[in-house]
C-alpha positions as CSV (number, residue, x, y, z in Angstrom):
1,M,0.0,0.0,0.0
2,K,1.1,3.5,-0.8
3,K,1.8,5.7,2.3
4,K,-0.6,8.5,3.1
5,V,1.5,11.6,3.3
6,L,0.6,15.2,4.3
7,V,2.9,18.1,3.1
8,V,2.3,21.2,5.2
9,G,3.1,24.3,3.2
10,A,2.5,22.7,-0.2
11,G,1.6,25.9,-2.0
12,S,5.1,27.2,-2.8
13,G,8.8,26.7,-2.5
14,I,10.1,23.5,-1.0
15,G,6.6,22.3,0.0
16,K,5.3,22.6,-3.5
17,A,8.3,20.8,-5.0
18,L,8.0,18.0,-2.5
19,F,4.3,17.7,-3.1
20,D,4.8,17.3,-6.8
21,E,7.7,14.9,-6.3
22,L,5.6,12.6,-4.1
23,K,2.5,12.4,-6.3
24,N,3.7,9.4,-8.2
25,K,5.0,7.4,-5.2
26,T,2.5,8.1,-2.4
27,E,-1.0,9.1,-1.6
28,V,-0.1,12.7,-0.9
29,L,-2.2,15.7,0.3
30,G,-1.1,19.2,0.7
31,I,-2.3,22.1,2.8
32,S,-1.5,25.8,2.4
33,R,-3.1,29.2,1.8
34,R,-2.8,28.6,-1.9
35,G,-4.9,25.5,-1.9
36,K,-8.4,24.4,-2.9
37,K,-11.2,25.3,-0.5
38,F,-13.2,22.4,0.9
39,T,-16.4,21.7,2.8
40,S,-17.1,19.0,5.4
41,T,-19.3,17.2,2.9
42,D,-16.6,17.0,0.2
43,K,-14.8,13.7,-0.5
44,L,-11.1,14.0,0.1
45,E,-8.9,13.4,-2.9
46,F,-5.2,12.6,-2.9
47,G,-3.0,14.7,-5.1
48,I,-4.8,17.9,-4.0
49,N,-3.4,20.9,-2.1
50,Y,-6.2,22.1,0.2
51,Y,-6.7,25.5,1.6
52,V,-5.7,25.9,5.2
53,D,-4.5,29.1,6.8
54,L,-1.9,27.8,9.2
55,L,-2.1,31.0,11.3
56,I,-5.7,30.1,12.2
57,E,-5.9,27.2,14.6
58,Q,-9.6,26.5,13.7
59,D,-8.6,26.0,10.0
60,I,-6.2,23.2,11.1
61,I,-8.9,21.6,13.3
62,E,-11.4,21.7,10.4
63,F,-9.0,20.1,8.0
64,K,-8.4,17.3,10.6
65,K,-12.2,16.7,10.7
66,F,-12.3,16.7,6.9
67,Y,-9.5,14.1,6.9
68,L,-11.2,12.0,9.5
69,N,-14.4,11.8,7.4
70,N,-12.3,9.8,4.9
71,F,-9.4,8.1,6.7
72,K,-8.5,7.1,10.3
73,S,-4.7,7.1,10.1
74,I,-1.8,8.9,8.4
75,D,1.7,7.7,7.8
76,T,3.9,10.7,7.2
77,I,3.9,14.5,7.7
78,Y,6.4,16.8,6.2
79,F,6.5,20.3,7.8
80,C,7.6,22.6,5.0
81,Q,5.7,25.7,5.8
82,G,7.4,28.9,6.9
83,S,8.3,32.5,6.0
84,G,11.4,34.6,6.0
85,L,11.5,37.8,8.1
86,F,14.8,39.5,7.5
87,D,15.6,43.0,8.9
88,K,17.4,44.7,11.7
89,V,15.8,44.0,15.1
90,E,14.8,47.6,15.6
91,N,12.8,47.6,12.4
92,I,10.7,44.5,13.2
93,S,7.3,45.1,14.6
94,T,6.0,42.9,17.5
95,K,3.1,41.9,15.3
96,D,5.3,40.8,12.5
97,F,7.6,38.9,14.8
98,E,4.7,37.1,16.5
99,E,3.0,36.1,13.2
100,H,6.4,34.8,12.0
101,I,6.8,32.6,15.1
102,K,3.2,31.5,14.8
103,L,3.7,30.2,11.2
104,N,7.2,28.8,11.6
105,L,6.7,27.2,15.0
106,T,3.3,27.3,16.6
107,S,1.6,25.8,13.6
108,N,3.9,22.7,14.0
109,F,2.7,22.3,17.6
110,I,-1.0,22.6,16.6
111,L,-0.7,20.1,13.7
112,I,1.3,17.6,15.8
113,K,-1.3,17.8,18.6
114,E,-4.2,17.3,16.2
115,F,-2.6,14.5,14.1
116,F,-0.8,12.5,16.8
117,S,-3.7,10.0,17.2
118,L,-3.7,9.4,13.5
119,L,0.0,8.8,13.3
120,K,-0.3,6.3,16.2
121,K,-2.7,4.2,14.1
122,S,-0.4,4.0,11.1
123,K,0.8,0.5,10.1
124,Q,3.4,1.9,7.7
125,N,6.4,2.9,9.9
126,P,5.2,6.5,10.6
127,F,7.5,9.5,10.7
128,V,7.3,13.3,10.7
129,C,10.0,15.5,9.1
130,F,10.7,19.0,10.2
131,L,12.7,21.5,8.1
132,S,14.8,23.7,10.2
133,S,17.7,25.6,8.6
134,T,21.4,26.4,9.0
135,A,19.8,29.4,10.8
136,G,18.6,26.9,13.3
137,K,22.2,26.2,14.3
138,I,24.1,29.5,13.9
139,G,23.2,33.2,13.8
140,F,23.1,35.6,10.9
141,P,22.8,39.4,10.8
142,E,19.3,40.9,10.2
143,S,17.8,37.5,10.9
144,T,16.8,37.6,14.6
145,A,13.2,36.5,13.9
146,Y,14.2,33.8,11.4
147,C,17.0,32.4,13.5
148,S,14.7,32.4,16.6
149,S,12.0,30.4,14.8
150,K,14.4,27.9,13.2
151,H,16.3,27.3,16.5
152,A,12.9,26.7,18.1
153,V,11.8,24.2,15.4
154,S,15.0,22.3,16.1
155,G,14.3,22.2,19.8
156,F,10.7,21.2,19.4
157,A,11.7,18.3,17.1
158,K,14.5,17.1,19.5
159,S,12.1,16.9,22.4
160,L,9.3,15.3,20.3
161,R,11.7,12.6,19.1
162,E,12.4,11.6,22.7
163,E,8.8,11.8,23.7
164,W,7.7,9.6,20.8
165,K,10.3,6.9,21.0
166,K,7.8,4.7,23.0
167,E,5.1,5.4,20.4
168,K,7.4,4.2,17.6
169,I,6.9,7.3,15.6
170,R,10.1,8.6,14.1
171,V,11.0,12.3,14.1
172,F,13.4,13.6,11.5
173,T,15.0,17.0,11.4
174,V,16.7,18.5,8.3
175,F,18.9,21.6,8.3
176,P,19.1,22.8,4.7
177,G,21.4,25.6,3.6
178,A,20.4,27.9,0.8
179,I,17.5,26.6,-1.3
180,A,16.6,28.7,-4.3
181,T,13.0,29.7,-3.2
182,E,11.0,32.9,-3.0
183,I,12.5,33.6,0.5
184,W,15.6,35.0,-1.2
185,N,13.8,37.4,-3.5
186,G,14.9,41.0,-3.0
187,R,17.8,40.1,-0.7
188,E,21.1,41.6,-1.9
189,G,24.3,39.8,-1.9
190,F,22.9,36.3,-2.8
191,S,22.7,34.6,-6.1
192,K,20.2,31.7,-6.6
193,S,22.7,30.1,-9.0
194,D,24.8,29.3,-5.9
195,M,21.9,27.6,-4.2
196,I,20.3,24.1,-4.4
197,K,17.2,23.9,-6.6
198,P,14.0,23.0,-4.8
199,K,13.4,20.0,-7.1
200,E,16.9,18.7,-6.4
201,F,16.5,19.1,-2.6
202,T,13.1,17.3,-2.6
203,K,14.7,14.2,-4.3
204,F,16.5,13.9,-0.9
205,L,13.5,14.5,1.2
206,S,11.2,12.1,-0.7
207,S,13.7,9.3,-0.3
208,F,12.8,9.1,3.4
209,I,9.6,7.4,2.4
210,D,11.5,4.2,1.5
211,L,13.7,4.1,4.6
212,P,13.4,1.0,6.8
213,K,11.8,1.6,10.2
214,S,15.1,1.1,12.0
215,I,16.6,4.3,10.5
216,V,16.0,7.7,12.0
217,I,17.3,10.9,10.3
218,D,18.1,12.5,13.6
219,E,19.8,15.6,12.2
220,S,21.0,16.0,8.6
221,Y,22.7,19.0,6.9
222,V,22.2,19.7,3.3
223,L,24.3,22.4,1.8
224,P,25.1,23.8,-1.7
225,M,28.6,23.3,-3.1
226,K,29.7,26.7,-1.7
227,G,28.6,25.8,1.8
228,I,26.8,28.3,4.0
229,L,26.2,31.4,1.9
């Protein structure tokens, strides 16, 4: 049986590339603000990116209800959502900082809480995969918000891995370097030609689907040839 996979943040960037990559090998669903709107009476279809605003907890809860109307378990969740907030600390508003943390971190917590029971029911070696960043390990100038959120994602994943060992749900964390997505648009001093293409990066991410249950991708670093840009 093909694994049932959810890609969070499937509307753009890495999430969209991964969603497209997984269509031929899994029963994949996506959620993002660029997705198709649904009602509780609709029939869920694999290969569709559905509309969910990850800043709104009730949207996540409603999607879970929609999913439960069709299936009682899920095998894999990839957390690819996120935004970039790059500026000097004195120029960042509290509102923008809080919304950035909510999307990059808090939405992970809400989704994990809502889908935990479905992962427990999986018979297909379940795992979740979080995307942190090299900014989740070191600091960069004009990146206080982004580094804060990515460090936090890493800490959340590390703790969850220990908590879920007894549940036999694997927790993977990937720390990518520069991936040529929209997050770099308008940022001076960086060339996308030096970065990893999203489609190439998702070849790596999608390979996790075929790993035996004995293997855990505890922390992996994926960098372009030039290293950390």
